[in-house]
OpenMM code with the backbone's topology and positions (N, CA, C; nanometers):
from openmm import Vec3, app, unit

residues = "MET GLY ARG GLN SER SER HIS VAL VAL ALA THR LYS GLY ALA PRO ALA ALA LYS ASN PRO ALA ARG PRO ARG ASP PRO VAL ALA SER GLY GLU ARG ASP ALA ALA HIS ASN ARG ALA ALA GLY HIS ASN TYR PHE LEU LEU GLU LYS VAL GLU ALA GLY VAL ALA LEU ARG GLY THR GLU VAL LYS SER ILE ARG GLU GLY LYS ALA ASN LEU LYS ASP SER TYR GLY LEU ILE ARG ASN GLY GLU ALA PHE LEU LEU ASN MET HIS ILE GLY PRO TYR SER HIS GLY ASN ILE ALA ASN HIS ASP GLU THR ARG THR ARG LYS LEU LEU LEU HIS ARG GLU GLU VAL ARG LYS LEU LEU GLN LYS THR GLN ILE LYS GLY HIS THR LEU ILE PRO THR ARG LEU TYR PHE ARG ASN GLY ARG VAL LYS CYS GLU LEU ALA LEU ALA LYS GLY LYS GLN ASP TRP ASP LYS ARG GLU THR GLU ARG ARG ARG GLU ALA ASP ARG GLU ALA ARG ALA ALA ILE LYS ALA ASN LYS GLN ARG ASN ARG GLY".split()
positions = [
    Vec3(0.0838, -0.1163, 0.0000),
    Vec3(0.0000, 0.0000, 0.0000),
    Vec3(0.0890, 0.1236, 0.0000),
    Vec3(0.0568, 0.2203, -0.0882),
    Vec3(0.1384, 0.3401, -0.1016),
    Vec3(0.1069, 0.4419, 0.0071),
    Vec3(0.2007, 0.5273, 0.0264),
    Vec3(0.1857, 0.6305, 0.1287),
    Vec3(0.1070, 0.7495, 0.0724),
    Vec3(0.0122, 0.8025, 0.1502),
    Vec3(-0.0673, 0.9153, 0.1035),
    Vec3(0.0053, 1.0460, 0.1324),
    Vec3(-0.0090, 1.1396, 0.0398),
    Vec3(0.0545, 1.2693, 0.0549),
    Vec3(-0.0536, 1.3741, 0.0780),
    Vec3(-0.0293, 1.4652, 0.1693),
    Vec3(-0.1289, 1.5684, 0.1978),
    Vec3(-0.1089, 1.6930, 0.1116),
    Vec3(0.0038, 1.7005, 0.0427),
    Vec3(0.0260, 1.8180, -0.0407),
    Vec3(-0.0011, 1.7868, -0.1873),
    Vec3(-0.0290, 1.8912, -0.2607),
    Vec3(-0.0602, 1.8776, -0.4019),
    Vec3(0.0652, 1.9116, -0.4807),
    Vec3(0.0993, 1.8249, -0.5735),
    Vec3(0.2168, 1.8488, -0.6560),
    Vec3(0.1708, 1.9141, -0.7848),
    Vec3(0.2291, 2.0309, -0.8156),
    Vec3(0.1917, 2.1025, -0.9378),
    Vec3(0.2591, 2.0369, -1.0560),
    Vec3(0.1844, 2.0215, -1.1618),
    Vec3(0.2423, 1.9628, -1.2824),
    Vec3(0.3220, 2.0685, -1.3557),
    Vec3(0.4206, 2.0277, -1.4315),
    Vec3(0.5042, 2.1228, -1.5046),
    Vec3(0.4216, 2.1895, -1.6128),
    Vec3(0.4455, 2.3195, -1.6295),
    Vec3(0.3744, 2.3945, -1.7320),
    Vec3(0.2477, 2.4592, -1.6803),
    Vec3(0.1924, 2.4101, -1.5703),
    Vec3(0.0709, 2.4697, -1.5143),
    Vec3(0.1116, 2.5830, -1.4196),
    Vec3(0.0510, 2.6994, -1.4350),
    Vec3(0.0867, 2.8110, -1.3461),
    Vec3(0.0372, 2.7840, -1.2043),
    Vec3(0.1147, 2.8310, -1.1076),
    Vec3(0.0766, 2.8144, -0.9680),
    Vec3(-0.0407, 2.9073, -0.9386),
    Vec3(-0.1337, 2.8606, -0.8570),
    Vec3(-0.2510, 2.9413, -0.8240),
    Vec3(-0.2079, 3.0563, -0.7341),
    Vec3(-0.2308, 3.1780, -0.7807),
    Vec3(-0.1947, 3.2958, -0.7031),
    Vec3(-0.3217, 3.3592, -0.6480),
    Vec3(-0.3094, 3.4112, -0.5293),
    Vec3(-0.4217, 3.4873, -0.4748),
    Vec3(-0.4251, 3.6212, -0.5468),
    Vec3(-0.5404, 3.6578, -0.6023),
    Vec3(-0.5462, 3.7864, -0.6715),
    Vec3(-0.5210, 3.9002, -0.5722),
    Vec3(-0.4429, 3.9980, -0.6141),
    Vec3(-0.4101, 4.1103, -0.5274),
    Vec3(-0.5371, 4.1894, -0.4966),
    Vec3(-0.5452, 4.2362, -0.3734),
    Vec3(-0.6600, 4.3156, -0.3341),
    Vec3(-0.6603, 4.4459, -0.4123),
    Vec3(-0.7733, 4.4859, -0.4673),
    Vec3(-0.7739, 4.6120, -0.5426),
    Vec3(-0.7426, 4.7299, -0.4502),
    Vec3(-0.6690, 4.8265, -0.5010),
    Vec3(-0.6285, 4.9412, -0.4218),
    Vec3(-0.7484, 5.0336, -0.4002),
    Vec3(-0.7510, 5.0980, -0.2862),
    Vec3(-0.8576, 5.1916, -0.2524),
    Vec3(-0.8626, 5.3025, -0.3572),
    Vec3(-0.9800, 5.3312, -0.4167),
    Vec3(-0.9867, 5.4330, -0.5224),
    Vec3(-0.9472, 5.5728, -0.4759),
    Vec3(-0.9684, 5.6051, -0.3483),
    Vec3(-0.9276, 5.7358, -0.2974),
    Vec3(-0.7758, 5.7421, -0.2904),
    Vec3(-0.7127, 5.6380, -0.2356),
    Vec3(-0.5680, 5.6370, -0.2193),
    Vec3(-0.4956, 5.6339, -0.3527),
    Vec3(-0.5544, 5.5680, -0.4533),
    Vec3(-0.4876, 5.5577, -0.5829),
    Vec3(-0.5117, 5.6800, -0.6707),
    Vec3(-0.5940, 5.7725, -0.6251),
    Vec3(-0.6182, 5.8949, -0.7004),
    Vec3(-0.7282, 5.8832, -0.8044),
    Vec3(-0.8017, 5.7732, -0.8057),
    Vec3(-0.9099, 5.7553, -0.9026),
    Vec3(-1.0363, 5.8317, -0.8613),
    Vec3(-1.0505, 5.8557, -0.7317),
    Vec3(-1.1690, 5.9237, -0.6813),
    Vec3(-1.1255, 6.0329, -0.5837),
    Vec3(-1.1975, 6.1445, -0.5807),
    Vec3(-1.1638, 6.2534, -0.4900),
    Vec3(-1.1855, 6.2111, -0.3456),
    Vec3(-1.0973, 6.2583, -0.2582),
    Vec3(-1.1117, 6.2300, -0.1160),
    Vec3(-1.2225, 6.3155, -0.0553),
    Vec3(-1.2367, 6.4380, -0.1045),
    Vec3(-1.3436, 6.5269, -0.0585),
    Vec3(-1.3782, 6.6225, -0.1717),
    Vec3(-1.5051, 6.6608, -0.1788),
    Vec3(-1.5513, 6.7495, -0.2844),
    Vec3(-1.6428, 6.8539, -0.2221),
    Vec3(-1.6221, 6.9804, -0.2574),
    Vec3(-1.7023, 7.0893, -0.2027),
    Vec3(-1.8126, 7.1245, -0.3017),
    Vec3(-1.9279, 7.0602, -0.2892),
    Vec3(-2.0384, 7.0813, -0.3825),
    Vec3(-2.1023, 7.2186, -0.3631),
    Vec3(-2.1006, 7.2693, -0.2429),
    Vec3(-2.1635, 7.3978, -0.2148),
    Vec3(-2.0885, 7.5133, -0.2811),
    Vec3(-1.9605, 7.4935, -0.3115),
    Vec3(-1.8801, 7.6013, -0.3705),
    Vec3(-1.9381, 7.6463, -0.5038),
    Vec3(-1.9752, 7.5539, -0.5896),
    Vec3(-2.0310, 7.5887, -0.7197),
    Vec3(-2.1672, 7.6536, -0.7094),
    Vec3(-2.2373, 7.6264, -0.6007),
    Vec3(-2.3701, 7.6852, -0.5810),
    Vec3(-2.3605, 7.8273, -0.5255),
    Vec3(-2.2650, 7.8497, -0.4347),
    Vec3(-2.2555, 7.9787, -0.3659),
    Vec3(-2.1596, 8.0777, -0.4306),
    Vec3(-2.0750, 8.0303, -0.5231),
    Vec3(-1.9722, 8.1164, -0.5818),
    Vec3(-1.9617, 8.0955, -0.7319),
    Vec3(-1.9153, 8.1992, -0.8025),
    Vec3(-1.8704, 8.1852, -0.9407),
    Vec3(-1.7242, 8.1433, -0.9305),
    Vec3(-1.6895, 8.0257, -0.9813),
    Vec3(-1.5518, 7.9776, -0.9738),
    Vec3(-1.4771, 8.0278, -1.0967),
    Vec3(-1.3860, 8.1220, -1.0778),
    Vec3(-1.3214, 8.1906, -1.1883),
    Vec3(-1.1958, 8.1195, -1.2372),
    Vec3(-1.1078, 8.0803, -1.1476),
    Vec3(-0.9784, 8.0229, -1.1852),
    Vec3(-0.9393, 7.9187, -1.0817),
    Vec3(-0.8804, 7.8078, -1.1262),
    Vec3(-0.8446, 7.7000, -1.0331),
    Vec3(-0.6940, 7.6795, -1.0292),
    Vec3(-0.6427, 7.6466, -0.9089),
    Vec3(-0.5001, 7.6252, -0.8855),
    Vec3(-0.4836, 7.4999, -0.8004),
    Vec3(-0.3828, 7.4186, -0.8309),
    Vec3(-0.3531, 7.2999, -0.7502),
    Vec3(-0.2465, 7.3352, -0.6477),
    Vec3(-0.2710, 7.2966, -0.5225),
    Vec3(-0.1758, 7.3240, -0.4149),
    Vec3(-0.1567, 7.1990, -0.3306),
    Vec3(-0.0363, 7.1811, -0.2815),
    Vec3(-0.0103, 7.0749, -0.1852),
    Vec3(-0.0572, 7.1212, -0.0475),
    Vec3(-0.0750, 7.0275, 0.0443),
    Vec3(-0.1200, 7.0620, 0.1787),
    Vec3(-0.0226, 7.0000, 0.2783),
    Vec3(0.0251, 7.0811, 0.3733),
    Vec3(0.1147, 7.0309, 0.4774),
    Vec3(0.0293, 6.9642, 0.5849),
    Vec3(0.0408, 6.8319, 0.5966),
    Vec3(-0.0431, 6.7545, 0.6882),
    Vec3(0.0411, 6.6705, 0.7826),
    Vec3(-0.0225, 6.6246, 0.8896),
    Vec3(0.0397, 6.5290, 0.9809),
    Vec3(0.0003, 6.3887, 0.9363),
    Vec3(0.0701, 6.2875, 0.9854),
    Vec3(0.0468, 6.1498, 0.9425),
    Vec3(-0.0942, 6.1003, 0.9649),
    Vec3(-0.1507, 6.1293, 1.0830),
    Vec3(-0.2859, 6.0810, 1.1104),
    Vec3(-0.3888, 6.1522, 1.0232),
    Vec3(-0.3579, 6.2753, 0.9803),
    Vec3(-0.4497, 6.3469, 0.8925),
    Vec3(-0.4565, 6.2795, 0.7558),
    Vec3(-0.3417, 6.2399, 0.7026),
    Vec3(-0.3382, 6.1718, 0.5730),
    Vec3(-0.4168, 6.0407, 0.5806),
    Vec3(-0.3972, 5.9669, 0.6899),
    Vec3(-0.4682, 5.8400, 0.7061),
    Vec3(-0.6192, 5.8617, 0.7167),
    Vec3(-0.6608, 5.9680, 0.7835),
    Vec3(-0.8037, 5.9993, 0.7939),
    Vec3(-0.8608, 6.0372, 0.6579),
    Vec3(-0.7836, 6.1109, 0.5779),
    Vec3(-0.8303, 6.1486, 0.4449),
    Vec3(-0.8472, 6.0236, 0.3595),
    Vec3(-0.7549, 5.9285, 0.3713),
    Vec3(-0.7676, 5.8017, 0.2984),
    Vec3(-0.8944, 5.7280, 0.3398),
    Vec3(-0.9349, 5.7413, 0.4652),
    Vec3(-1.0586, 5.6789, 0.5133),
    Vec3(-1.1824, 5.7567, 0.4708),
    Vec3(-1.1649, 5.8747, 0.4100),
    Vec3(-1.2774, 5.9545, 0.3633),
    Vec3(-1.3375, 6.0446, 0.4687),
    Vec3(-1.2585, 6.0884, 0.5658),
    Vec3(-1.3100, 6.1694, 0.6760),
    Vec3(-1.2799, 6.3184, 0.6608),
    Vec3(-1.2633, 6.3659, 0.5378),
    Vec3(-1.2354, 6.5087, 0.5161),
    Vec3(-1.3621, 6.5795, 0.4709),
    Vec3(-1.3761, 6.7054, 0.5128),
    Vec3(-1.4926, 6.7861, 0.4754),
    Vec3(-1.4461, 6.9279, 0.4441),
    Vec3(-1.4795, 6.9766, 0.3254),
    Vec3(-1.4373, 7.1091, 0.2804),
    Vec3(-1.5483, 7.2133, 0.2890),
    Vec3(-1.6619, 7.1794, 0.3455),
    Vec3(-1.7825, 7.2626, 0.3328),
    Vec3(-1.7629, 7.4084, 0.3725),
    Vec3(-1.7139, 7.4375, 0.4900),
    Vec3(-1.7030, 7.5762, 0.5370),
    Vec3(-1.5603, 7.6285, 0.5304),
    Vec3(-1.4740, 7.5628, 0.4556),
    Vec3(-1.3338, 7.6032, 0.4543),
    Vec3(-1.3064, 7.7104, 0.3497),
    Vec3(-1.1968, 7.7820, 0.3693),
    Vec3(-1.1567, 7.8866, 0.2763),
    Vec3(-1.0057, 7.9063, 0.2849),
    Vec3(-0.9512, 7.9689, 0.1826),
    Vec3(-0.8087, 7.9959, 0.1780),
    Vec3(-0.7788, 8.1384, 0.2192),
    Vec3(-0.6573, 8.1596, 0.2701),
    Vec3(-0.6172, 8.2908, 0.3164),
    Vec3(-0.4685, 8.3078, 0.2882),
    Vec3(-0.4294, 8.4269, 0.2451),
    Vec3(-0.2871, 8.4540, 0.2223),
    Vec3(-0.2426, 8.5564, 0.3248),
    Vec3(-0.1416, 8.5176, 0.4054),
    Vec3(-0.0921, 8.6019, 0.5124),
    Vec3(0.0598, 8.5923, 0.5162),
    Vec3(0.1272, 8.7055, 0.5184),
    Vec3(0.2735, 8.7120, 0.5265),
    Vec3(0.3418, 8.6334, 0.4150),
    Vec3(0.2864, 8.6381, 0.2949),
    Vec3(0.3479, 8.5704, 0.1813),
    Vec3(0.3305, 8.4197, 0.1812),
    Vec3(0.2407, 8.3677, 0.2657),
    Vec3(0.2142, 8.2243, 0.2718),
    Vec3(0.0641, 8.2011, 0.2598),
    Vec3(0.0274, 8.0874, 0.2016),
    Vec3(-0.1137, 8.0523, 0.1844),
    Vec3(-0.1542, 7.9498, 0.2898),
    Vec3(-0.2727, 7.9679, 0.3458),
    Vec3(-0.3240, 7.8781, 0.4487),
    Vec3(-0.4651, 7.8348, 0.4151),
    Vec3(-0.5031, 7.7184, 0.4664),
    Vec3(-0.6380, 7.6651, 0.4505),
    Vec3(-0.7019, 7.6606, 0.5891),
    Vec3(-0.8107, 7.7325, 0.6060),
    Vec3(-0.8768, 7.7420, 0.7356),
    Vec3(-1.0089, 7.6660, 0.7345),
    Vec3(-1.0468, 7.6131, 0.8499),
    Vec3(-1.1756, 7.5458, 0.8738),
    Vec3(-1.1954, 7.4165, 0.7959),
    Vec3(-1.0919, 7.3580, 0.7375),
    Vec3(-1.1098, 7.2277, 0.6742),
    Vec3(-1.1170, 7.1237, 0.7861),
    Vec3(-1.2226, 7.0456, 0.7855),
    Vec3(-1.2427, 6.9465, 0.8913),
    Vec3(-1.1904, 6.8106, 0.8458),
    Vec3(-1.0970, 6.7546, 0.9219),
    Vec3(-1.0487, 6.6185, 0.8991),
    Vec3(-1.0748, 6.5422, 1.0278),
    Vec3(-1.1632, 6.4432, 1.0213),
    Vec3(-1.2011, 6.3658, 1.1397),
    Vec3(-1.0835, 6.2913, 1.1990),
    Vec3(-1.0947, 6.2499, 1.3255),
    Vec3(-0.9841, 6.1781, 1.3902),
    Vec3(-0.9606, 6.0420, 1.3249),
    Vec3(-0.8359, 6.0008, 1.3230),
    Vec3(-0.7985, 5.8716, 1.2662),
    Vec3(-0.8498, 5.7604, 1.3569),
    Vec3(-0.9120, 5.6597, 1.2977),
    Vec3(-0.9774, 5.5543, 1.3751),
    Vec3(-0.8800, 5.4752, 1.4625),
    Vec3(-0.7560, 5.4557, 1.4172),
    Vec3(-0.6584, 5.3795, 1.4959),
    Vec3(-0.5573, 5.4719, 1.5627),
    Vec3(-0.5931, 5.5991, 1.5759),
    Vec3(-0.5017, 5.6963, 1.6363),
    Vec3(-0.4990, 5.6818, 1.7870),
    Vec3(-0.4055, 5.7537, 1.8480),
    Vec3(-0.3919, 5.7493, 1.9936),
    Vec3(-0.4039, 5.8909, 2.0481),
    Vec3(-0.3447, 5.9179, 2.1606),
    Vec3(-0.3534, 6.0482, 2.2243),
    Vec3(-0.2917, 6.1579, 2.1368),
    Vec3(-0.2005, 6.1202, 2.0466),
    Vec3(-0.1325, 6.2173, 1.9599),
    Vec3(-0.2089, 6.2428, 1.8307),
    Vec3(-0.3392, 6.2127, 1.8281),
    Vec3(-0.4209, 6.2386, 1.7092),
    Vec3(-0.4266, 6.3893, 1.6837),
    Vec3(-0.4553, 6.4284, 1.5624),
    Vec3(-0.4518, 6.5685, 1.5205),
    Vec3(-0.5752, 6.6466, 1.5655),
    Vec3(-0.5631, 6.7794, 1.5671),
    Vec3(-0.6760, 6.8691, 1.5909),
    Vec3(-0.7580, 6.8733, 1.4623),
    Vec3(-0.8887, 6.8618, 1.4718),
    Vec3(-0.9726, 6.8404, 1.3538),
    Vec3(-0.9814, 6.9603, 1.2597),
    Vec3(-0.9841, 7.0822, 1.3114),
    Vec3(-1.0020, 7.1990, 1.2234),
    Vec3(-0.8846, 7.2960, 1.2315),
    Vec3(-0.7662, 7.2468, 1.2529),
    Vec3(-0.6507, 7.3364, 1.2637),
    Vec3(-0.6222, 7.4043, 1.1298),
    Vec3(-0.5500, 7.5151, 1.1340),
    Vec3(-0.5099, 7.5866, 1.0128),
    Vec3(-0.3954, 7.5088, 0.9488),
    Vec3(-0.4099, 7.4802, 0.8190),
    Vec3(-0.3083, 7.4006, 0.7482),
    Vec3(-0.2428, 7.4858, 0.6410),
    Vec3(-0.1126, 7.4688, 0.6260),
    Vec3(-0.0384, 7.5480, 0.5285),
    Vec3(-0.0541, 7.4868, 0.3892),
    Vec3(-0.0733, 7.5729, 0.2895),
    Vec3(-0.0797, 7.5290, 0.1501),
    Vec3(0.0578, 7.5470, 0.0877),
    Vec3(0.0987, 7.4492, 0.0091),
    Vec3(0.2312, 7.4505, -0.0510),
    Vec3(0.2203, 7.5002, -0.1945),
    Vec3(0.2598, 7.6242, -0.2152),
    Vec3(0.2549, 7.6881, -0.3462),
    Vec3(0.3878, 7.7582, -0.3720),
    Vec3(0.4194, 7.7796, -0.4991),
    Vec3(0.5381, 7.8563, -0.5336),
    Vec3(0.5140, 8.0025, -0.4977),
    Vec3(0.6215, 8.0730, -0.4680),
    Vec3(0.6122, 8.2129, -0.4273),
    Vec3(0.5382, 8.2977, -0.5314),
    Vec3(0.5649, 8.2709, -0.6591),
    Vec3(0.5003, 8.3461, -0.7667),
    Vec3(0.3492, 8.3206, -0.7696),
    Vec3(0.3086, 8.1938, -0.7457),
    Vec3(0.1656, 8.1611, -0.7416),
    Vec3(0.0961, 8.2326, -0.6264),
    Vec3(0.1641, 8.2375, -0.5095),
    Vec3(0.1072, 8.3058, -0.3929),
    Vec3(0.0905, 8.4540, -0.4232),
    Vec3(0.1900, 8.5145, -0.4884),
    Vec3(0.1835, 8.6565, -0.5219),
    Vec3(0.0658, 8.6863, -0.6157),
    Vec3(0.0468, 8.6007, -0.7179),
    Vec3(-0.0648, 8.6197, -0.8125),
    Vec3(-0.1995, 8.6057, -0.7422),
    Vec3(-0.2115, 8.5038, -0.6559),
    Vec3(-0.3371, 8.4836, -0.5834),
    Vec3(-0.3664, 8.5995, -0.4888),
    Vec3(-0.2616, 8.6548, -0.4265),
    Vec3(-0.2796, 8.7687, -0.3360),
    Vec3(-0.3356, 8.8883, -0.4118),
    Vec3(-0.2817, 8.9151, -0.5304),
    Vec3(-0.3319, 9.0266, -0.6117),
    Vec3(-0.4790, 9.0066, -0.6482),
    Vec3(-0.5136, 8.8834, -0.6854),
    Vec3(-0.6501, 8.8565, -0.7306),
    Vec3(-0.7515, 8.8560, -0.6157),
    Vec3(-0.7078, 8.8169, -0.4957),
    Vec3(-0.8013, 8.8136, -0.3827),
    Vec3(-0.8217, 8.9511, -0.3208),
    Vec3(-0.7368, 9.0484, -0.3557),
    Vec3(-0.7551, 9.1833, -0.3024),
    Vec3(-0.8664, 9.2584, -0.3745),
    Vec3(-0.9139, 9.2037, -0.4874),
    Vec3(-1.0285, 9.2624, -0.5571),
    Vec3(-1.1519, 9.2357, -0.4711),
    Vec3(-1.2379, 9.3383, -0.4578),
    Vec3(-1.3547, 9.3258, -0.3703),
    Vec3(-1.4450, 9.2098, -0.4133),
    Vec3(-1.4826, 9.1264, -0.3164),
    Vec3(-1.5751, 9.0166, -0.3424),
    Vec3(-1.5082, 8.8871, -0.3855),
    Vec3(-1.3758, 8.8859, -0.4011),
    Vec3(-1.3052, 8.7654, -0.4431),
    Vec3(-1.2409, 8.6966, -0.3231),
    Vec3(-1.2422, 8.5645, -0.3250),
    Vec3(-1.1845, 8.4859, -0.2159),
    Vec3(-1.1305, 8.3543, -0.2698),
    Vec3(-1.0619, 8.2790, -0.1858),
    Vec3(-1.0101, 8.1471, -0.2230),
    Vec3(-1.0960, 8.0404, -0.1564),
    Vec3(-1.1494, 7.9492, -0.2369),
    Vec3(-1.2355, 7.8422, -0.1866),
    Vec3(-1.1787, 7.7085, -0.2329),
    Vec3(-1.1556, 7.6122, -0.1419),
    Vec3(-1.1131, 7.4793, -0.1858),
    Vec3(-1.2315, 7.4043, -0.2471),
    Vec3(-1.2115, 7.3484, -0.3673),
    Vec3(-1.3214, 7.2785, -0.4337),
    Vec3(-1.3105, 7.1275, -0.4207),
    Vec3(-1.1882, 7.0739, -0.4150),
    Vec3(-1.1755, 6.9294, -0.3968),
    Vec3(-1.0407, 6.8951, -0.3353),
    Vec3(-1.0357, 6.7783, -0.2735),
    Vec3(-0.9163, 6.7250, -0.2095),
    Vec3(-0.8931, 6.5872, -0.2700),
    Vec3(-0.7725, 6.5598, -0.3166),
    Vec3(-0.7461, 6.4340, -0.3853),
    Vec3(-0.6001, 6.3935, -0.3689),
    Vec3(-0.5683, 6.2711, -0.4089),
    Vec3(-0.4311, 6.2204, -0.4026),
    Vec3(-0.3699, 6.2218, -0.5418),
    Vec3(-0.2444, 6.2639, -0.5513),
    Vec3(-0.1674, 6.2541, -0.6751),
    Vec3(-0.0287, 6.2038, -0.6362),
    Vec3(0.0076, 6.0872, -0.6880),
    Vec3(0.1361, 6.0230, -0.6573),
    Vec3(0.1583, 6.0094, -0.5065),
    Vec3(0.0535, 5.9743, -0.4346),
    Vec3(0.0642, 5.9516, -0.2913),
    Vec3(0.0630, 6.0774, -0.2066),
    Vec3(0.0521, 6.1935, -0.2681),
    Vec3(0.0510, 6.3194, -0.1956),
    Vec3(-0.0894, 6.3814, -0.2005),
    Vec3(-0.1298, 6.4442, -0.0901),
    Vec3(-0.2606, 6.5081, -0.0855),
    Vec3(-0.2520, 6.6435, -0.1551),
    Vec3(-0.3428, 6.6664, -0.2473),
    Vec3(-0.3487, 6.7932, -0.3201),
    Vec3(-0.4855, 6.8569, -0.2964),
    Vec3(-0.4880, 6.9891, -0.3005),
    Vec3(-0.6118, 7.0642, -0.2829),
    Vec3(-0.6295, 7.1532, -0.4051),
    Vec3(-0.7474, 7.1469, -0.4654),
    Vec3(-0.7779, 7.2349, -0.5771),
    Vec3(-0.8447, 7.3602, -0.5208),
    Vec3(-0.7743, 7.4739, -0.5332),
    Vec3(-0.8255, 7.6015, -0.4854),
    Vec3(-0.8857, 7.6775, -0.6019),
    Vec3(-0.9980, 7.7407, -0.5795),
    Vec3(-1.0604, 7.8205, -0.6844),
    Vec3(-1.0682, 7.9655, -0.6386),
    Vec3(-1.0311, 8.0549, -0.7284),
    Vec3(-1.0549, 8.1963, -0.7052),
    Vec3(-1.2043, 8.2162, -0.7305),
    Vec3(-1.2760, 8.2656, -0.6308),
    Vec3(-1.4218, 8.2674, -0.6392),
    Vec3(-1.4782, 8.4055, -0.6090),
    Vec3(-1.5917, 8.4327, -0.6716),
    Vec3(-1.6660, 8.5571, -0.6472),
    Vec3(-1.8037, 8.5149, -0.5980),
    Vec3(-1.8466, 8.5705, -0.4879),
    Vec3(-1.9733, 8.5318, -0.4252),
    Vec3(-2.0939, 8.5585, -0.5128),
    Vec3(-2.1916, 8.4682, -0.5078),
    Vec3(-2.3166, 8.4848, -0.5826),
    Vec3(-2.4218, 8.5478, -0.4915),
    Vec3(-2.5043, 8.6323, -0.5525),
    Vec3(-2.6220, 8.6842, -0.4833),
    Vec3(-2.7343, 8.5816, -0.5006),
    Vec3(-2.8440, 8.5990, -0.4288),
    Vec3(-2.9566, 8.5058, -0.4403),
    Vec3(-3.0115, 8.5009, -0.5819),
    Vec3(-3.0199, 8.6177, -0.6475),
    Vec3(-3.0749, 8.6184, -0.7835),
    Vec3(-2.9810, 8.5489, -0.8808),
    Vec3(-2.8490, 8.5528, -0.8535),
    Vec3(-2.7531, 8.4789, -0.9370),
    Vec3(-2.7785, 8.3291, -0.9258),
    Vec3(-2.8050, 8.2834, -0.8035),
    Vec3(-2.8295, 8.1409, -0.7813),
    Vec3(-2.9561, 8.0961, -0.8531),
    Vec3(-3.0608, 8.1812, -0.8480),
    Vec3(-3.1852, 8.1474, -0.9164),
    Vec3(-3.1653, 8.1431, -1.0672),
    Vec3(-3.0871, 8.2369, -1.1201),
    Vec3(-3.0597, 8.2413, -1.2641),
    Vec3(-2.9819, 8.1168, -1.3080),
    Vec3(-2.8826, 8.0768, -1.2296),
    Vec3(-2.8045, 7.9561, -1.2599),
    Vec3(-2.8954, 7.8339, -1.2606),
    Vec3(-2.9851, 7.8249, -1.1637),
    Vec3(-3.0774, 7.7112, -1.1553),
    Vec3(-3.1737, 7.7103, -1.2743),
    Vec3(-3.2221, 7.8284, -1.3146),
    Vec3(-3.3095, 7.8374, -1.4321),
    Vec3(-3.2386, 7.7893, -1.5577),
    Vec3(-3.1139, 7.8335, -1.5747),
    Vec3(-3.0359, 7.7946, -1.6921),
    Vec3(-3.0118, 7.6435, -1.6932),
    Vec3(-2.9791, 7.5885, -1.5769),
    Vec3(-2.9546, 7.4447, -1.5659),
    Vec3(-3.0811, 7.3653, -1.5989),
    Vec3(-3.1963, 7.4120, -1.5493),
    Vec3(-3.3239, 7.3453, -1.5753),
    Vec3(-3.3594, 7.3515, -1.7235),
    Vec3(-3.3341, 7.4658, -1.7886),
    Vec3(-3.3618, 7.4804, -1.9325),
    Vec3(-3.2733, 7.3853, -2.0137),
    Vec3(-3.1465, 7.3746, -1.9757),
    Vec3(-3.0559, 7.2811, -2.0452),
    Vec3(-3.1031, 7.1375, -2.0294),
    Vec3(-3.1472, 7.1034, -1.9088),
    Vec3(-3.1945, 6.9672, -1.8815),
    Vec3(-3.3174, 6.9347, -1.9667),
    Vec3(-3.4107, 7.0304, -1.9755),
    Vec3(-3.5318, 7.0095, -2.0558),
    Vec3(-3.4981, 6.9975, -2.2044),
    Vec3(-3.4017, 7.0779, -2.2524),
    Vec3(-3.3617, 7.0717, -2.3934),
    Vec3(-3.2989, 6.9358, -2.4251),
    Vec3(-3.2126, 6.8860, -2.3362),
    Vec3(-3.1522, 6.7535, -2.3576),
    Vec3(-3.2576, 6.6444, -2.3591),
    Vec3(-3.3566, 6.6542, -2.2695),
    Vec3(-3.4640, 6.5544, -2.2641),
    Vec3(-3.5468, 6.5584, -2.3917),
    Vec3(-3.5737, 6.6783, -2.4450),
    Vec3(-3.6523, 6.6915, -2.5682),
    Vec3(-3.5763, 6.6330, -2.6870),
    Vec3(-3.4467, 6.6578, -2.6939),
    Vec3(-3.3643, 6.6023, -2.8028),
    Vec3(-3.3621, 6.4505, -2.7954),
    Vec3(-3.3461, 6.3968, -2.6729),
    Vec3(-3.3434, 6.2525, -2.6554),
    Vec3(-3.4767, 6.1900, -2.6941),
    Vec3(-3.5877, 6.2535, -2.6548),
    Vec3(-3.7213, 6.2016, -2.6883),
    Vec3(-3.7436, 6.2062, -2.8395),
    Vec3(-3.6968, 6.3111, -2.9039),
    Vec3(-3.7120, 6.3262, -3.0489),
    Vec3(-3.6328, 6.2180, -3.1234),
    Vec3(-3.5120, 6.1881, -3.0773),
    Vec3(-3.4296, 6.0825, -3.1404),
    Vec3(-3.4977, 5.9475, -3.1266),
    Vec3(-3.5543, 5.9194, -3.0097),
    Vec3(-3.6209, 5.7901, -2.9894),
    Vec3(-3.7473, 5.7791, -3.0718),
    Vec3(-3.8168, 5.8898, -3.0925),
    Vec3(-3.9379, 5.8906, -3.1733),
    Vec3(-3.9044, 5.8629, -3.3197),
    Vec3(-3.7918, 5.9194, -3.3663),
    Vec3(-3.7510, 5.9006, -3.5063),
    Vec3(-3.7044, 5.7569, -3.5338),
    Vec3(-3.6487, 5.6900, -3.4334),
    Vec3(-3.6015, 5.5518, -3.4507),
    Vec3(-3.7185, 5.4549, -3.4631),
    Vec3(-3.8182, 5.4752, -3.3792),
    Vec3(-3.9283, 5.3781, -3.3697),
    Vec3(-4.0341, 5.4026, -3.4640),
] * unit.nanometer
topology = app.Topology()
chain = topology.addChain("A")
for resn in residues:
    res = topology.addResidue(resn, chain)
    for name in ("N", "CA", "C"):
        topology.addAtom(name, app.Element.getBySymbol(name[0]), res)
């Protein structure tokens, strides 16, 4: 009687069974935004956009990867030749300890001196401000898209909504007309 073997012998030419690699988190890989400020487009005319790095602590980066960032009430400020991001909320890291970060601390934006100078000139115009529109990863680094923005009045918001509704109705009419012509 032969001896039984508990292991499986792979035949030559057959590839070894590999465990498929776990797909990477879409936020961490840069495929999806970590945070998006939807209210910015509603409350402001977004005139010009700039990409800036953000100086963060380790637990803040980990929290952003978990999707705990919120840009809703945040804004940019230029002071003493440096750009800062105020009121951006980053929730505490789930596996953090006593050294976890302060949730709404002022964070420095990493921009070239020339970019800061241009933004300072543009924000000194009455009614213009810096608003972060989205937070995302690029090559493992957290980036913030800042928009030079001009505040909307209530009637501006109503006009934008009217225009959007008219466009939606026109697209629906075109789609209905195409389907009618096919059938």
